C-alpha positions, -999 to +999 in steps of 0.1 A: +484+204-450+449+215-442+436+245-424+433+227-391+470+218-391+479+254-398+460+268-368+482+269-337+451+271-315+443+235-326+415+210-324+392+228-299+387+257-323+379+233-351+353+216-330+337+249-320+335+261-356+317+229-364+291+234-336+286+272-336+254+271-357+237+249-331+252+250-297+238+274-272+258+306-269+258+337-248+247+369-264+282+382-269+298+350-282+292+355-319+322+371-336+335+381-370+372+382-379+367+412-402+340+430-422+344+407-452+322+383-473+334+353-454+313+342-424+329+337-390+320+305-373+342+307-342+325+319-310+344+332-280+334+323-245+327+287-253+325+271-219+288+264-217+286+254-181+300+287-170+276+305-194+244+288-184+250+268-152+235+237-167+243+202-156+223+176-174+242+143-176+240+119-205+233+083-194+261+058-198+242+038-224+235+068-246+271+080-243+285+045-252+263+045-283+274+080-293+311+073-289+312+041-309+344+039-329+356+023-361+359-014-360+334-021-332+311-039-356+313-055-391+320-030-419+290-012-434+278-022-468+279+013-483+309+036-488+309+073-477+305+084-512+274+062-517+259+075-484+264+111-496+247+103-529+217+087-510+216+118-488+215+139-519+185+119-532+168+123-499+174+161-499+158+164-533+126+149-519+122+176-492+097+204-496+113+237-505+108+266-481+107+302-494+115+333-475+113+370-478+144+391-467+124+404-437+115+369-424+135+345-402+150+310-405+139+292-374+161+262-363+156+239-333+184+216-323+194+194-294+230+196-283+249+173-259+282+189-249+307+188-221+325+218-206+360+207-217+368+186-248+379+155-228+366+160-192+337+173-172+300+165-171+278+165-202+249+189-207+219+185-230+205+217-242+175+224-265+183+254-286+160+276-307+175+301-331+159+328-353+182+340-380+174+368-404+167+353-438+180+383-457+207+394-432+187+425-423+184+419-385+203+404-356+199+367-347+179+359-316+177+327-296+165+309-265+175+277-248+166+253-220+180+222-203+164+192-220+154+179-186+134+210-178+105+216-202+096+249-185+132+261-182+133+283-213+156+313-211+145+348-222+147+355-259+182+370-264+197+391-292+230+377-305+252+406-317+283+405-338+316+415-321+349+428-333+376+401-332+403+428-326+382+441-296+360+412-283+342+435-259+331+458-287+298+451-304+294+458-341+263+473-357+266+450-387+240+423-391+251+386-398+250+372-433+217+360-448+205+327-433+185+318-464+206+306-493+181+306-522+207+316-547+231+287-543+239+267-575+222+233-577+247+218-601+276+202-582+304+214-605+291+250-605+286+248-567+321+236-562+334+266-580+312+288-560+325+273-527+361+279-538+352+316-545+332+321-513+350+303-485+336+303-450+356+325-426+377+303-402+386+333-380+423+324-382+446+335-355+469+365-360+499+355-381+483+326-399+490+322-436+455+331-449+465+327-485+477+291-480+447+282-459+420+296-482+439+284-513+440+248-501+420+224-521+402+211-490+388+246-482+358+241-505+348+209-486+352+228-453+328+254-466+304+228-479+303+212-444+296+245-427+267+252-450+252+217-444+252+223-407+237+258-405+212+282-421+187+270-447+197+256-481+170+247-506+166+210-515+183+210-549+213+231-536+215+209-504+216+178-527+245+195-546+263+201-514+261+164-506+272+155-541+303+178-536+311+161-502+308+127-519+340+138-538+360+146-507+388+120-503+394+103-470+358+102-456+348+068-441+316+052-428+316+044-391+307+007-386+277-003-366+246+015-354+250+052-344+226+072-321+224+110-325+218+135-297+180+131-300+182+093-298+176+086-335+195+057-351+216+065-381+248+061-400+279+083-395+304+095-420+338+104-404+353+134-422+390+138-429+413+166-418+406+169-380+436+169-358+434+154-323+399+140-327+371+132-351+341+149-368+311+129-380+281+138-401+250+117-392+223+105-415+191+085-409+199+049-415+167+042-436+159+076-453+194+091-453+180+125-443+207+146-425+204+143-387+233+164-374+269+161-362+291+148-335+327+156-325+351+136-304+386+139-290+413+113-289+436+113-259+462+085-253+445+064-280+410+067-263+381+084-281+355+103-261+325+123-272+329+161-269+297+173-285+267+160-305+242+182-322+208+169-336+189+191-360+152+187-351+134+211-374+138+241-396+111+265-408+105+301-420+087+324-396+078+361-396+094+372-363+118+361-335+100+340-309+074+327-333+072+289-336+062+271-368 
């Protein structure tokens, strides 16, 4: 049994953990389960329409492309493991960024999400995030509706909050967003991931020992690192090599379109209850594009959220663009 099955709060929390590095959030929605080495990825206050009052609807054609399921087209020629190995090769070709502890990891993404997992209108949000490279400052961000180029919000500080008292802000800074010390050997990295699991912010009463001791936990941590922060090319390649070993991943047949309209190939990851989680890669170059999550109700699959990573860079201060 994996960590999702053990959480009584279910599939919606798993989806939000997957999206938290990219989806627009209010200033108070970043939380930590406890002052520990693990990183909390579950934000509270997740209903984005209530937070921002945005209502940008995805066209029917784009939504149909994004919610394409298994079996709609002939099977792909490459396996999930082969795609991950190709993604590792692509990662090694990327230029390496270096950062001082006082600098920031800038990330820009495009997120299409609906207010509720299986109902409500879709919103498309462009999100810009400035995370402290060395974990010595608070994260800052701004966002706008994709349909409004001049609709940027003010730059906002995202503070950590106490899971035991959600209304209480903590003085602690988030973990470093620049992972220059990650092992670049897949075997060594896999051991590292087992020793440094991502914080799932489990509900009270959950069997933490069983969850974090599960063999699948290392792969869950690997996925979270692929989606957020900055991982140097060789270490990113090692993460994809690790994910190539995860049993149960399958390639979605047919063409896939990400939240930014880019065509790619999707790998459906195992272990999600009540829906599906896909990692998207460029169909030709196999560069990582982003993620999408869907829910399954009464045998019907519908898109819940899709996040496209547009660019990542190192800058000197919040608000600065590369």
